[in-house]
C-alpha positions as CSV (number, residue, x, y, z in Angstrom):
1,M,-35.1,19.4,-31.8
2,T,-31.6,19.1,-30.2
3,P,-29.6,15.9,-30.3
4,P,-29.1,14.0,-27.0
5,P,-26.0,14.7,-25.0
6,P,-23.0,12.3,-25.6
7,P,-22.7,9.5,-23.1
8,N,-20.6,10.0,-20.0
9,Y,-17.6,7.6,-20.1
10,G,-16.0,8.8,-16.9
11,P,-12.7,10.5,-16.3
12,P,-10.0,9.9,-18.9
13,A,-7.5,7.1,-18.1
14,A,-4.1,8.0,-16.8
15,A,-1.2,7.6,-19.0
16,P,0.6,4.2,-18.4
17,G,3.7,5.9,-17.0
18,N,1.7,8.1,-14.5
19,D,0.1,5.5,-12.3
20,K,1.1,6.7,-8.9
21,V,-1.4,4.4,-7.1
22,T,0.4,1.3,-8.3
23,L,3.8,2.8,-7.6
24,W,3.0,3.8,-4.1
25,G,1.3,0.5,-3.4
26,V,4.3,-1.6,-4.7
27,L,6.8,0.6,-2.8
28,G,4.6,0.1,0.4
29,I,4.8,-3.7,-0.1
30,V,8.5,-3.8,-0.7
31,F,9.4,-1.5,2.2
32,A,6.9,-3.4,4.5
33,F,9.5,-6.2,4.5
34,C,12.7,-4.3,5.1
35,C,11.9,-0.8,6.5
36,W,8.4,-0.6,8.0
37,P,8.2,3.2,8.5
38,L,8.7,3.7,4.8
39,G,6.2,1.0,4.1
40,V,3.6,2.8,6.2
41,V,4.4,6.1,4.4
42,F,4.1,4.6,0.9
43,A,1.0,2.7,1.8
44,I,-0.7,5.9,3.0
45,L,0.4,7.8,-0.1
46,G,-1.1,5.0,-2.3
47,L,-4.3,5.2,-0.3
48,L,-4.6,8.9,-0.6
49,E,-3.7,8.9,-4.4
50,A,-6.3,6.2,-5.0
51,R,-9.0,8.3,-3.3
52,K,-7.9,11.3,-5.4
53,V,-8.1,9.6,-8.8
54,G,-10.9,7.1,-8.0
55,K,-9.0,3.9,-8.3
56,P,-9.1,0.9,-5.9
57,P,-6.3,1.0,-3.3
58,T,-5.7,-2.8,-3.4
59,L,-1.9,-2.7,-3.2
60,S,-2.0,-0.3,-0.3
61,Y,-4.3,-2.6,1.6
62,V,-1.9,-5.5,0.9
63,A,1.0,-3.3,2.3
64,F,-1.1,-2.5,5.4
65,G,-1.8,-6.3,5.8
66,I,1.8,-7.2,5.6
67,L,2.7,-4.5,8.1
68,A,0.1,-5.7,10.5
69,L,1.3,-9.3,10.2
70,A,4.9,-8.2,10.8
71,L,3.8,-6.2,13.9
72,V,1.9,-9.2,15.3
73,L,4.8,-11.5,14.6
74,N,7.3,-9.2,16.3
75,I,5.0,-8.9,19.4
76,V,4.7,-12.7,19.6
77,L,8.4,-13.2,19.2
78,A,9.3,-10.6,21.7
79,A,6.7,-11.9,24.2
80,T,8.1,-15.5,24.0
81,G,11.7,-14.4,24.2
82,T,12.5,-15.8,20.7
83,L,13.3,-12.4,19.3
84,N,16.0,-11.9,22.0
85,N,17.5,-15.3,21.1
86,I,17.5,-14.4,17.4
87,V,19.3,-11.1,18.0
88,N,21.9,-12.5,20.5
89,N,22.8,-15.5,18.3
90,N,23.8,-13.4,15.3
């Protein structure tokens, strides 16, 4: 009689210094506030890396949310003329 196979514990955890999902997500959030094109790039990188390693892409979703809110806010400010007033007063 053969012994039962060992239990499957899933893929091994990544080393603490190699968590690219968190890195890309945090960079996406930071750059969403100051340089939106880089925020989009880093959020996409975080999403793709999370899919590759099987981790939840929560921080990338947060970055996408901030980017969407900033886009809506800019559209509203531009439509009401407030954005033009802000730019001309500085």
